[in-house]
N, C-alpha and C positions, 0 to 999 in steps of 0.2 A: 698618479691615481689617488683621488681623495678618499678618505675613510667614509663609510656610510654614516648618515646622521643618526644619533641616538635619541632624537627628540621624542620619538614615539614610545620610548622605553623609560618611563619615570622610575627612579630607583633610589635607594639609600645604600650607604656603604655596608650597613648591618644586614639588610635583607633586600636583595634586588627584587623589584616587582616588575617582571617582564612576562609577556604572554607565553604560555607553554602549549603543550599539545592540545588540551581541551579548548583553549581560546582560539587557536589557529584552526582547529577542526570546525568550530562553530562558524568562523568567518568563511571558510571554504564552502561549507554547506549552504550558507546564505548566498554566496556568490554563484553556486550551482543553481539555486532556486530563481534568483532574479537575473534575467537575461535581457540583454539589449539596452540596459540602463546603467550608468555609472554608480558605484557605491564607494563610500569612504570609511575605511577601517581605522579605528582608534583603540586605545587601551587606557583605562582610567586608574590603573594600579591594582585592580582586583578583577575586572571583567573586560572582555572585548566589547567594543561598541561599534555600531554601524549606523550610518546616516546617509541622507541624500546630498549633503553638501560637504565640501572640503573645509578644513580648519587646521589650526596649529596641531602638529603631531598626528596627522591622519595620512593614510596611504590610499591611493585610488585602486579600485578593483573594477574589472569589466569582463563579462562573459558573453560571447556572441551567441545569439540563438542560431540553431541550424536551419530551421524552417519557420516561417511566420504562420503558425497554426491558429485555427479558430480559438477564441478566448472564452473560457468558462467564467462567467460573471458572478454567478451565485449558485448555491446548491440548497435545495429545499428539502429538509428532512422532517418526516411526519411520523409520529407514534400514536397509535390508538390503544388506550389502556383503560380497561373496564368501561368501554363504550364511549370514552371521551377522547377526542383527537386534539393533538397539539402539534404545532409546526415551528421549526426553527430554521431561519435562513442564514446560511453561512456565506460570507464574502469569498468569492472565488479567487480574489487576489491575496487575501490574508491566509487562507487555508489552501492546502494543495493535495490532501488525501484524507479519506474518511473510512473508518473501519467499524463494523457493527456486529461482528461475530467473534467469539472467543478465539476461534481458529485463526482468523486473519490477523488479529492483534498479536498473537504469539508467533506467527510465521513472518510477518513483515516488519512490525514495529519494534518488538522486543530485541531482535538481533541488532538492528541499527542503533538503538539506544545503548545497548551493551558495548558496542564498538566505540561509539562516540564518547561515552562517559568514562572510558578507561578505568582508572582505579576507583572511581565513585560509582561504577555500574551497579554493584549490589544494593547500595542505598537508593539509587534512582529507580531501579526495577522494583524494589520492595515498595517504594512510594506509589508507583503506578499500579502494581498488583493489588495493593491494599484498596485503592480507589476502584479499580475495575472489577475486582472479585469480592471485596470485603465491605461494601457499603451496607448501611442499615436501611433496608427497603422501606421502613415505615416513615423515613424522612427524606430519602432521595433514592432514585434509581438511575444507574448509569447505563445509558442506551448505546453510546458510541464513543469512539475516540477520534479526535481530529488532529491531524498533523499540521502545525501552524507555521511552517516555514514556507510561506506562500510566494507566488511568482510576481507579486507587486512590490515595488520598492517602498520601504518604510517611509512614511511621510515626515518623520522626525527621527533624530538620533535616539537609538535605543540600546540598552544593555542586552547582551546576548547570553542566554542560559539555555541549557537543554530542557529544563523544566518549562521554560517559556515557549518551547516548541510543541508542547502537548496540552490539549484542552479536552475536557470531558463534556459530552452532550448529556445533560442530566434532566430528568423529569422531577421537578420540585413542585409540590402542591398542584399537580395536574398540568403544569406548564413546562415546556422545554426551555432550557437556557444553557449557554456555553460557560463552563467554569474552568478557568486555568488550573492546571495540575497543582501549582504551588499554593493556590487558594483553597483547594478542595478539603484538605485535612483541617484547615482552620474553621471552615464553615460546617463541615460534617465530621467531627472527631469520633463519633461513635462507630463501632465496628459491627458487622452483621454477617450472616451467612445465608445461603439459599436453602430451600427445602430439598430433602433427599428425594431424587426421582430415579426409579429403576429404569434400566435400559429396556427398550421395546424388544420383546422376545417372541414375536409372532412367527408365522411361517416365513421361509426365506425365499427371496426372489433374486435370480441371477442378474448381475450387471456385467457390462463389457469389461474384459480383463486385459492382461498384459501378455504378449507373446514371449515365450522363454526359449533360450538357446541351450536347453538341457539342464539349466539350473536357475535358481533365483539369485541374481546378483545384487550388488548394492543399490543400483539405480531403481530396479523394480521394487526392492524392499523399501526404499525411501518413498517411492510413489505410493505404495500400499500404506505406509505409515501416515502420509499426508491425507490419504483417503479416509482413514479411520479418524484422524483429527477433525476433519470437516463433518463427519457424520456422528456428532455427539448425541448420546441418548439412544443410539441404535446398536443392536448386536450385529456384528459382521463375521461371517465365516469365510475363510479362504480355502480354496481347493485347487490343487494342481491336476489338470485334466486336459488331454488332447494337446499337449504342448503349450498350454496357457495357465497362468495363475488367475483364477476366476474368483471375484468377490460375490458373496451371496448376502443380501441385506435384509434384515427383518423388516417386513412391510406392514406390520400391524394386523396380520391374520388373514391376508388374502390366500386364495387357494393356490396350491403349487408349493414348490420348495424342495429341499433335500434334507436328509438326516444330518444332524450335527456331528455324528460320529465320522463322517467322511471328510472332514477338514479340520483346521484349527480355528478356534474362536478368538475374536478380538472385540474390543469395544472401548469407548471412552465416555465417561459420564460428563454431564455439564458441571461446571463449577457454580454457575448461577443459572439454574433452569428457570428462575422467575424473572429473568431480564426481559423487559418488553421489547418485542421485535418491531422494526419499522414497518409501517403500513404503506409508505410511499417515499421514494427518493427521486427528486426531479432536478436535472441539471439545466441551467439556462446558459446557452452558448451564443456568442455574437459572431456572425459570419463576416465575409469580406465587405459587405455593403452596410454593415452596422446594424443589421436586423438581428434581433434576439429570438432564439428558438428554444422552446421548452422541450426537453428530452427526458421523459420518465424512464428510469432504468429498467423497470419491468416491461417496457415496450420497446426495448432495444434489440429485438430479434431473438430473445431468449424465452424459453418456457418458464424460467424462474428468474427471480431478482438476484443480482450479485450480493456479496457480503462485504465488498470494499470497492473503492474507486480512487484512481490516481489521475491528476490532471495537470501536472507540471513536469518539465524536464527533470528538475531536481528530485521530485518524488519517485519518478520512474527509475532514475539512475541510482538513487540511494536505497530504495526499498525493494523494488522488483528485481533489478539486475542481480544483487547479492543473493536473493532467494534462488534464482535459477542457477547461479554459479555453485550454490550449495547442493541442490537436489539432483543435478544432472551429471555429476561426476565427470568422467572423461568426455562426455558429450557437451559439457558446459560451454566451451567456446562457440559451438554451433548455435546453441539456443540463446546465449546472450547476444551474439551477433544478429540472430534473427529478430530478437526482441527489439534491439536498438534500430535495426534496419527498417522494421515495420513502423515503429514509433516515429522515426524521422522521415517517413514517406519514400524510402528507397526501394523497398521490395513489397510485393503483394503475393497472396496465395502461398503455395509451397514451392519456393524457388529452387532451381538446381544449384549445386555447390558453386559453380562459376559465377552465377548471378550474385550469390551471397558474398563471395569473395570480392566481387566488384563493388558491392555496397560498402564493405569494410574499407576498401581502398579509397572510396569517396569520402568516408568519414575521416580517414587518415589525412587525406588532402586538405580537408576543411581546417584541420588544426594549424596548418601552415600557410593557408591561402586566404586572400580577401574573400569575404562572403559573396561579393558581387560576381566573382569568377565562377561560382557554383550555381548561383541563382540570380542571373543578371536582371530579371524583371522584379525580383523580390515579391512576387505575387502570392497572396494567400489564396489557397484553394479549399473548397469544401471537402475534397478528398483526403486532406491531411487529418490525422487523428487529433481529436481534442481531449480524449481521455482513454484510460485503460481500466477495465473492470476485471475482477476475479470472481468467477462463478463457483460457488461452493458445492461440495457435497455437504450441505449445510444443515445445522440443527433446526433451521426454520422451514425446511422443505421435506415433507414426509415421503415424497416420491421424486428423488433427484432426477435432473435431466439426463436422459440416456446418452451414452457415448462421451461422458465427461470424466472418465476415470483419471487420465494422466493430467498433470498440471498444464501442459501446453494446450490441452483442449479446454481448459477452464479460464485461460487468459484471453480476453477479447479487446479489440481495438474499436473505439466508437468514432464514427465519422458522420458529418452532417449530410454529405452527398451520397452515402452508400450504406448498405447494411453493415452491421458489426461483423468483424472478421476474427476468427481465433488465431492464436499464435501459430498453431500447427507445427509442422516440422519441415525439414529439408528433403526435397525429392532426390531420387538417385540420378 
């Protein structure tokens, strides 16, 4: 047996320069994002590199796609600020997720970056937080954050950095532009803060709550915390009544409500209440015949617009799956299986446990079987999801959509050939 080649590991006797955890994690994350096309990993002594062609000292990578889903070609993001509209078009192959609320950035993006950055996490998160929350509004306004680990293979070899995976959608002189995170501080070194805005404290309106089994456990408590995180700027009062934990939300003074003495009060202020909200987000999706369809997110079957959207296998697996593993406690295996089962076209609706277990078995078989054995025709169908959205209890929405208290009711799968479908739960 011959020893493995060390050609990919340039080194000196004094200080070996070999890829460590951070470099290997970046390579793995890119291999998760780009499916169905070969990639070639290298190391230049300081950074991992990735490219479409092999070369001296490179190793091949290939990740099979599970289903041939409709492709998001571009995402059109529009902000109307002080009566003037500006639009930025994001390449659907370069970007794979977009976040435009404080809550969604904190829930989905921060935990991923903290894990991937390892020992440099405090520095990276501080850099992003300074840009997302601490911009000087008189020179730039940060409206969204883009996750730049896209599903398209890079056209040329590139150095991989975590900072390079994050870009900011910025309004500069009335026009939207995408600014890489590593360039933001150089262009906009000044710091700023948003105006102080008090929480809305009008009369309270009851929203759908959580059934209790005699006590408030960790899963319900976490769901309630996520509820408050998404409703920034609103006062929320929780009350245990009739075997349920009911949230009452300040609705700006409508008639009705309850006395605040009957429950415990919660609330979370905006960090940047002056952040411009999007006036429109449109996804352009290519079907099996090559026809492109425009799909505005506020017309995807919801009463409100989402606050984030994910459209690649890598984004769903790296950003959404860990979130459900975190919030659902002992039920996490069921919800992560349901999430991946629906995203990969294996289950619909609220499947019984045996159907869900069957989907899990099929995913397991996929890891060791040729793709053709599972999908012999390789056909793309319009019923396969092209994106997942998160419906907020959002700072942008004064009257949130009813019945969206739990996270599984706020996660929706978008399809060309059917209405959007919530993640839901598993039936008995």
